[in-house]
MIFI-467555 format. One record per residue (C-alpha): residue in three letters; residue number from 1; x, y, z. Coordinates in steps of 0.001 Angstrom, whole numbers, plus 500000, padded with zeros to 6 digits. Each point is the difference from the previous one (the first is absolute). Layout:
! residues N
PT   code   pos       px       py       pz
PT    ALA   NUM        X        Y        Z
...
This chain:
! residues 440
PT   code   pos       px       py       pz
PT    MET     1   065086   458773   796387
PT    ASN     2   503514   500343   498234
PT    ILE     3   502623   497209   500719
PT    THR     4   503466   500331   498608
PT    LYS     5   503359   497969   500786
PT    GLU     6   503785   501894   499981
PT    GLN     7   502308   497642   499250
PT    ILE     8   503109   500638   502601
PT    ASP     9   502405   496567   498170
PT    ASP    10   498964   496905   499125
PT    LEU    11   499586   498675   503721
PT    ASN    12   498444   503635   501100
PT    ALA    13   496626   501813   499276
PT    VAL    14   497924   502033   501285
PT    VAL    15   496013   500663   499664
PT    LYS    16   497623   503372   500102
PT    VAL    17   496508   499687   500591
PT    ALA    18   498230   503311   499645
PT    ILE    19   496238   499449   501434
PT    THR    20   497157   502783   499659
PT    LYS    21   496941   500744   501932
PT    ASP    22   498154   498228   497191
PT    ASP    23   501171   496725   500561
PT    TYR    24   499040   500074   504098
PT    GLN    25   497211   502833   500228
PT    ASP    26   497253   497790   499350
PT    LYS    27   501322   496737   502226
PT    VAL    28   500533   502200   502926
PT    GLU    29   496793   502333   499860
PT    SER    30   498431   496833   500287
PT    ILE    31   501525   498804   502662
PT    LEU    32   499400   502931   501657
PT    LYS    33   496292   499641   499446
PT    ASP    34   499637   496626   501290
PT    TYR    35   502348   501676   503258
PT    ARG    36   497512   502703   500289
PT    LYS    37   497062   497451   499928
PT    GLN    38   501628   497548   502913
PT    ALA    39   501539   503014   502031
PT    ASN    40   499089   500909   503831
PT    ILE    41   501224   503283   500572
PT    PRO    42   498324   501726   503329
PT    GLY    43   498084   502595   499016
PT    PHE    44   498846   498982   496637
PT    ARG    45   496872   496774   499262
PT    LYS    46   502079   497065   497968
PT    GLY    47   499638   501014   496917
PT    HIS    48   499924   503639   500248
PT    VAL    49   503529   501260   500672
PT    PRO    50   501214   502788   497504
PT    MET    51   502492   498629   497475
PT    GLY    52   501847   502387   501067
PT    LEU    53   500837   498651   503236
PT    ILE    54   500024   496523   498636
PT    LYS    55   502609   500809   497393
PT    LYS    56   502007   502026   502693
PT    GLN    57   500367   497061   502110
PT    TYR    58   500149   496839   497943
PT    GLY    59   501336   501859   496475
PT    LYS    60   503504   499647   500178
PT    ALA    61   500183   496332   501355
PT    VAL    62   497418   498902   497104
PT    LEU    63   502291   502185   497160
PT    VAL    64   502974   498103   501340
PT    ASP    65   498572   496500   499822
PT    GLU    66   498638   500392   496359
PT    VAL    67   502729   501592   498681
PT    ASN    68   502193   496939   501226
PT    LYS    69   497693   497874   498512
PT    LEU    70   499762   501480   496544
PT    LEU    71   504179   500177   500547
PT    GLN    72   500699   496285   500806
PT    ASP    73   497086   498728   497011
PT    ASN    74   501469   501872   497785
PT    LEU    75   503854   499848   500168
PT    ASN    76   498922   495911   500828
PT    LYS    77   498471   500013   496207
PT    TYR    78   502612   502425   498641
PT    LEU    79   502710   497260   500778
PT    THR    80   498026   497451   498638
PT    GLU    81   498946   501686   496797
PT    GLU    82   503715   501281   499449
PT    LYS    83   501770   496292   500842
PT    LEU    84   502402   501661   502584
PT    ASP    85   501644   497368   501674
PT    VAL    86   500400   501990   503186
PT    LEU    87   502423   498415   503624
PT    GLY    88   497993   500319   503471
PT    ASN    89   497119   503054   499603
PT    PRO    90   500033   503343   498630
PT    LEU    91   501017   502575   502654
PT    PRO    92   498265   503323   500355
PT    LYS    93   502745   502716   500258
PT    GLN    94   499474   502230   502729
PT    GLN    95   498673   503488   499658
PT    ASP    96   499808   502714   502654
PT    ASN    97   497306   502283   500562
PT    PHE    98   497676   497865   498168
PT    ASP    99   496870   501986   498885
PT    TRP   100   496993   498094   499486
PT    ASP   101   497652   503240   499127
PT    LYS   102   501470   500293   496563
PT    GLU   103   498414   499486   496731
PT    GLU   104   502215   497444   498961
PT    LEU   105   501955   497641   502551
PT    ALA   106   503532   498728   498458
PT    PHE   107   501230   497051   501416
PT    GLU   108   503453   497874   499068
PT    PHE   109   501439   496804   500866
PT    GLU   110   503361   498243   499742
PT    LEU   111   500154   496912   497815
PT    GLY   112   502677   497052   500595
PT    LEU   113   500093   498295   496234
PT    ALA   114   500794   496514   499891
PT    PRO   115   503348   499300   497929
PT    ASP   116   500499   498740   496200
PT    PHE   117   501874   496788   499967
PT    GLU   118   500678   496375   498525
PT    VAL   119   500065   496697   501905
PT    PRO   120   501737   497622   497002
PT    LEU   121   498992   496530   501416
PT    GLN   122   502472   498158   497975
PT    THR   123   503050   500657   502605
PT    LYS   124   503500   500957   498886
PT    LYS   125   501410   497837   503086
PT    PRO   126   498119   496534   499783
PT    ILE   127   498308   499271   503816
PT    THR   128   500566   497046   501773
PT    HIS   129   496787   497451   500305
PT    TYR   130   500628   497171   502814
PT    LYS   131   498677   496542   498899
PT    ILE   132   499971   498796   503788
PT    VAL   133   499950   495749   499918
PT    ALA   134   499504   497890   502872
PT    ASP   135   502960   497576   500071
PT    GLU   136   500326   496467   500964
PT    LYS   137   501324   500673   503339
PT    MET   138   497183   503269   500430
PT    VAL   139   497271   496758   498897
PT    ASN   140   501377   497211   502469
PT    GLU   141   500005   502672   502856
PT    GLN   142   496524   500789   499752
PT    VAL   143   499117   495815   499572
PT    GLU   144   501578   499996   503603
PT    ARG   145   497964   502834   501272
PT    ILE   146   496929   498451   498679
PT    GLN   147   500833   496538   501490
PT    LYS   148   501037   501535   503353
PT    GLN   149   497131   502069   499557
PT    TYR   150   497268   497186   499973
PT    GLY   151   502432   497663   502187
PT    LYS   152   498373   498487   502849
PT    LEU   153   501685   500430   503509
PT    VAL   154   501348   496952   501697
PT    SER   155   500879   500267   503787
PT    LYS   156   503485   499941   500677
PT    ASP   157   501777   498889   503922
PT    GLU   158   502911   502501   499607
PT    ILE   159   501760   502688   497607
PT    SER   160   501935   498657   497170
PT    GLY   161   500304   503428   498009
PT    HIS   162   497174   500497   497560
PT    GLU   163   496733   499975   502124
PT    GLU   164   497353   502189   500843
PT    VAL   165   500527   500679   503963
PT    THR   166   496921   501565   501389
PT    GLY   167   500464   501855   503399
PT    THR   168   500052   502795   502497
PT    PHE   169   502454   503117   499951
PT    LYS   170   500402   501533   503015
PT    ASN   171   502185   503438   501053
PT    GLU   172   498682   501879   503160
PT    THR   173   501992   502902   499493
PT    GLU   174   498755   500655   496586
PT    GLU   175   496550   498934   500423
PT    VAL   176   500269   497058   497695
PT    ASP   177   497341   496925   500696
PT    ASN   178   498986   498151   496524
PT    LYS   179   499680   496832   498725
PT    ALA   180   501187   499686   496574
PT    THR   181   501243   497061   497613
PT    LEU   182   503671   499898   499116
PT    GLU   183   500677   499056   496310
PT    LEU   184   503924   499035   500740
PT    ASP   185   500688   500002   495946
PT    LYS   186   499133   503923   500676
PT    ILE   187   502600   500388   502794
PT    GLU   188   503274   501468   499186
PT    SER   189   501731   499987   503096
PT    LYS   190   502411   496769   500438
PT    GLN   191   500082   500247   503342
PT    ALA   192   496585   500009   500427
PT    LEU   193   499468   496930   498386
PT    LYS   194   502294   498130   501687
PT    ASP   195   498473   501071   502870
PT    LEU   196   496859   498614   498859
PT    LYS   197   501122   496612   498839
PT    GLY   198   499516   497373   502129
PT    LYS   199   497016   501653   502053
PT    LYS   200   497044   498703   500869
PT    VAL   201   496239   501158   501026
PT    GLY   202   500160   501938   503285
PT    ASP   203   503755   500858   499783
PT    THR   204   500686   503401   499817
PT    VAL   205   502880   501986   497945
PT    HIS   206   501432   503620   500050
PT    LEU   207   500354   501154   496662
PT    ASN   208   501682   503196   499286
PT    SER   209   496981   502356   498025
PT    LYS   210   503128   501528   497962
PT    GLY   211   500516   498355   496487
PT    LEU   212   497503   497540   500785
PT    PHE   213   498491   499614   496817
PT    LYS   214   500772   500195   496559
PT    GLU   215   497025   502398   499142
PT    ASP   216   500016   502869   502656
PT    TYR   217   495986   500180   499813
PT    LEU   218   499707   496462   502005
PT    LEU   219   501240   501592   503257
PT    SER   220   497370   502451   500728
PT    SER   221   497506   497009   499089
PT    VAL   222   501747   497702   501984
PT    LEU   223   500080   502091   503175
PT    GLY   224   496427   501768   499327
PT    ILE   225   501528   503276   499917
PT    SER   226   499899   503201   497553
PT    GLN   227   502605   499939   497181
PT    ASP   228   501647   503438   501194
PT    LYS   229   500617   497958   503681
PT    ALA   230   501328   497292   498214
PT    GLU   231   502644   501857   497613
PT    ASN   232   503075   499183   501314
PT    LEU   233   498577   498680   503337
PT    ASP   234   503330   498169   501631
PT    ILE   235   498481   498229   503232
PT    GLU   236   499915   496080   501281
PT    VAL   237   496473   498670   499925
PT    ASP   238   499153   496460   501730
PT    PHE   239   498055   497756   497560
PT    THR   240   498031   497369   501228
PT    ILE   241   499612   496569   497925
PT    GLU   242   496274   499298   499449
PT    GLU   243   500097   497762   497290
PT    ILE   244   502390   498895   497044
PT    ASN   245   498678   498849   496395
PT    GLU   246   501132   498962   497343
PT    ARG   247   498221   501430   496701
PT    GLN   248   500590   496303   497288
PT    PRO   249   499430   501723   496521
PT    ALA   250   496816   499189   497916
PT    ASN   251   500470   497162   497265
PT    LEU   252   499675   501382   496783
PT    ASP   253   497266   498263   498931
PT    GLN   254   496278   500256   498066
PT    GLU   255   498300   500513   503768
PT    LEU   256   502742   503417   499700
PT    PHE   257   499743   500887   496771
PT    ASP   258   496147   499907   499958
PT    LYS   259   500123   502198   503428
PT    LEU   260   502199   502377   497988
PT    PHE   261   498400   500076   496582
PT    GLY   262   496693   498688   500137
PT    LYS   263   499286   496515   498790
PT    ASP   264   502046   498440   497221
PT    GLU   265   501840   503518   499303
PT    VAL   266   503127   498263   500895
PT    SER   267   500876   496676   499966
PT    SER   268   504379   499518   500621
PT    GLU   269   502648   501899   501351
PT    LYS   270   500986   500808   496855
PT    GLU   271   496402   501921   499450
PT    LEU   272   500430   501605   503435
PT    LYS   273   503703   501570   499129
PT    GLU   274   498203   500796   496475
PT    ARG   275   497618   502061   502162
PT    ILE   276   501838   501647   502556
PT    LYS   277   502590   501235   497261
PT    GLU   278   497272   501378   497726
PT    ASP   279   497760   501697   503261
PT    SER   280   503034   501049   501235
PT    GLU   281   501148   501611   496500
PT    LYS   282   496779   501917   499769
PT    GLN   283   500282   501925   503342
PT    PHE   284   503779   500567   498999
PT    GLU   285   498440   501801   497087
PT    GLN   286   498074   502474   501708
PT    GLN   287   503167   501495   502174
PT    SER   288   501984   499638   496559
PT    ASP   289   497625   502144   498415
PT    GLN   290   499937   502405   502671
PT    LYS   291   503553   500435   499429
PT    LEU   292   499861   500564   496486
PT    LEU   293   497121   502607   500329
PT    ASN   294   502303   501651   502960
PT    ASP   295   503594   500288   497749
PT    ILE   296   497634   501403   496835
PT    THR   297   498205   502482   502248
PT    GLU   298   503523   501201   500978
PT    TYR   299   501567   499914   496527
PT    PHE   300   497554   501717   498785
PT    ILE   301   500020   503047   502937
PT    ASP   302   503615   499833   499613
PT    THR   303   500446   500279   496192
PT    THR   304   496523   502146   498992
PT    LYS   305   501446   503717   500443
PT    PHE   306   497438   503141   500127
PT    GLU   307   500032   503468   501989
PT    LEU   308   497117   500032   502373
PT    PRO   309   498461   503354   501050
PT    THR   310   501748   499559   503253
PT    ASP   311   498643   503576   501328
PT    PHE   312   496654   499862   499070
PT    LEU   313   499903   496272   502028
PT    THR   314   501530   501168   502928
PT    LYS   315   497813   502980   500424
PT    TRP   316   497213   497454   499461
PT    ILE   317   501001   497783   502580
PT    GLN   318   500617   502760   502682
PT    MET   319   496218   501224   498998
PT    THR   320   497544   497359   499791
PT    GLY   321   501449   497817   502615
PT    GLU   322   497762   498991   503357
PT    THR   323   502308   502534   501742
PT    PRO   324   502128   503032   498641
PT    LEU   325   503216   499039   499332
PT    SER   326   503370   502731   499895
PT    GLU   327   502055   499902   496835
PT    GLU   328   502538   497738   501935
PT    GLN   329   497190   497427   500384
PT    ALA   330   498773   500134   496883
PT    SER   331   503336   499652   498251
PT    GLU   332   500726   497051   501930
PT    GLU   333   496378   498570   499418
PT    TYR   334   500862   500598   496452
PT    GLU   335   503056   498020   500163
PT    LYS   336   498451   496871   501564
PT    SER   337   497055   500026   497267
PT    GLU   338   502227   500927   497245
PT    LYS   339   500747   496416   498886
PT    GLY   340   496570   498798   500608
PT    LEU   341   498354   502418   497742
PT    ARG   342   502876   500102   496936
PT    TYR   343   499006   496069   500149
PT    GLN   344   495930   500968   499586
PT    LEU   345   500337   501639   496825
PT    ILE   346   502454   497738   498551
PT    GLU   347   497515   497276   501128
PT    GLY   348   497088   502025   498437
PT    LYS   349   501951   500799   497001
PT    ILE   350   500048   496461   499365
PT    ILE   351   496738   498713   500597
PT    LYS   352   498437   502876   498166
PT    GLU   353   502226   499143   496708
PT    ASN   354   499681   496516   500075
PT    GLY   355   496121   500106   500744
PT    ILE   356   500025   498264   503218
PT    GLU   357   496951   499872   501494
PT    ILE   358   497664   498151   503198
PT    GLN   359   496689   498956   498611
PT    PHE   360   497743   498796   502465
PT    ASP   361   499545   496761   499318
PT    GLU   362   503864   499470   500199
PT    LEU   363   500034   501429   503612
PT    LYS   364   497269   497736   500909
PT    GLU   365   501508   496931   498600
PT    PHE   366   503369   501318   501386
PT    ALA   367   498106   499820   503478
PT    LYS   368   498920   496710   499799
PT    GLY   369   503072   498227   499113
PT    PHE   370   501815   501960   503228
PT    ILE   371   496953   498947   501878
PT    LYS   372   500245   496114   498717
PT    SER   373   503705   500323   500630
PT    GLN   374   499190   501498   504096
PT    MET   375   497228   497146   500127
PT    ALA   376   502581   496990   499237
PT    GLN   377   502107   501169   502601
PT    TYR   378   497381   499132   502407
PT    GLY   379   498665   496405   498304
PT    GLN   380   497599   501193   497688
PT    LEU   381   501820   498963   496606
PT    ASN   382   496524   499609   497661
PT    PRO   383   497846   503105   501084
PT    LYS   384   496679   500553   497740
PT    GLU   385   499677   502472   497461
PT    GLU   386   497057   501656   501921
PT    GLU   387   502035   500172   503142
PT    LEU   388   503335   501365   498497
PT    ASP   389   496943   502817   497864
PT    ASN   390   498617   501148   503273
PT    ILE   391   502801   500159   502570
PT    ALA   392   501425   502194   496918
PT    ALA   393   497466   502092   499589
PT    ARG   394   500243   500799   503750
PT    VAL   395   503560   500847   499527
PT    LEU   396   499844   502164   497365
PT    GLY   397   496785   501958   501755
PT    ASN   398   503398   501259   502377
PT    GLN   399   501653   502939   497744
PT    ASP   400   503123   499443   501887
PT    GLU   401   499599   496276   498992
PT    VAL   402   499423   501166   496506
PT    LYS   403   503647   502470   500289
PT    ARG   404   501949   497108   501306
PT    LEU   405   499064   497705   497798
PT    SER   406   500138   502278   496787
PT    GLU   407   503488   500937   500621
PT    GLN   408   501261   496300   500364
PT    LEU   409   498228   498860   497178
PT    MET   410   501607   503257   497679
PT    SER   411   503075   498910   501216
PT    GLN   412   499301   496637   498446
PT    LYS   413   499037   501554   496772
PT    LEU   414   503446   502382   500113
PT    LEU   415   502176   496871   500828
PT    ASN   416   498478   498203   497080
PT    LEU   417   500645   502812   497918
PT    TYR   418   503835   500364   501596
PT    LYS   419   500949   496214   499102
PT    GLU   420   498460   500520   496495
PT    LYS   421   501963   503358   499309
PT    VAL   422   502294   500747   502521
PT    ASN   423   504089   498190   498984
PT    LEU   424   500124   497480   502250
PT    LYS   425   502405   497114   501020
PT    THR   426   498959   496688   502126
PT    LYS   427   501964   499090   502429
PT    GLU   428   499225   496567   501932
PT    VAL   429   500695   499395   503388
PT    ASN   430   499443   497770   502695
PT    TYR   431   498129   502063   502964
PT    GLU   432   502727   499600   502593
PT    ASP   433   502664   502153   496641
PT    PHE   434   496693   502879   499480
PT    VAL   435   499796   500245   503786
PT    LYS   436   503838   500578   500499
PT    GLU   437   500194   502216   496179
PT    VAL   438   496363   502101   500923
PT    TYR   439   500490   500524   503150
PT    GLY   440   503330   499537   501325
């Protein structure tokens, strides 16, 4: 077997493979002998079918199969040994009227080659890294929410303006008949608040659904209908009052602090606010880091210029999909995927040049950290190490989970590298300003 490469240009090449009978004949003969031993052909005893008949019936199929195996194995080996960085897979060049009976079989494969480029991490333009702080207003609002959440309900005789009112909503035409609780603080309609004020248990109030709540999603919940049906719904509903309760805020005392954070972890309102600020800013850091990672990714895509073997990749997309595509369809698919392909190449270059790797022990610890945070959401704050190890082993036994966690860990490693190497400027903002600035 002889394999040679013809370089077309920096991004395209053709590999030529010449195969002689010596490369495959012994293997083909061996397989045909096995076929002969097992063949059941009328008129012949098993194992005594003439070899000529076996060759006539199976010879071409066995030959083609063995040659294709040889091509695949040796082509992959050649690409590895020659250290050719190819995009996609080699594409066989079409050969009309191919003669499988020749003494020497010649094949050609088109290659799309990865471009050569540089990715300087020290960016010319500084990239903003947001530091999101929990300001006094946010902390105080969170304290109020905690007090409300852990407060107690006190029955009231009539509605004054800030109660939680339970009752049944009805509208026969729209088939609404649903019991729900109204939090008056979440009502937007001034007319509705006016109509509810002073009402008592047993009273029925007519409410207009349009613009009733500050948050649109609440309407579907209280009426017991789908979000689609609730959207732009403009009807009158009868609300019959069954309970009126006022939620009295919980006292900021040791009993509440222990309930929130564990015994004696927090012992004053000042410490509570410091803890809320600290925990909030840890959560904000994840959003800030994701924004930074996205911005650096976009920067590298925009500023790292290189050509791609567009014609080859378009042809590869056209030929290797689950269903054949037209040239126009393949071009459209290539345009959709080009940006992602460019970043894969850029990211691969950064990973290789900076020696970033993921070891199994690292992945296991990363998985345990993820599991621990998930368990904490359900109140399991101090799981045993043995329990974490067992859950991690089960998770890492799933290849899809391994892939997902590996991608997350690699993103974290890249982010750490970027924080160290990329030209960053820190901008301190509160969460409200962050949302306005980043998401408009």
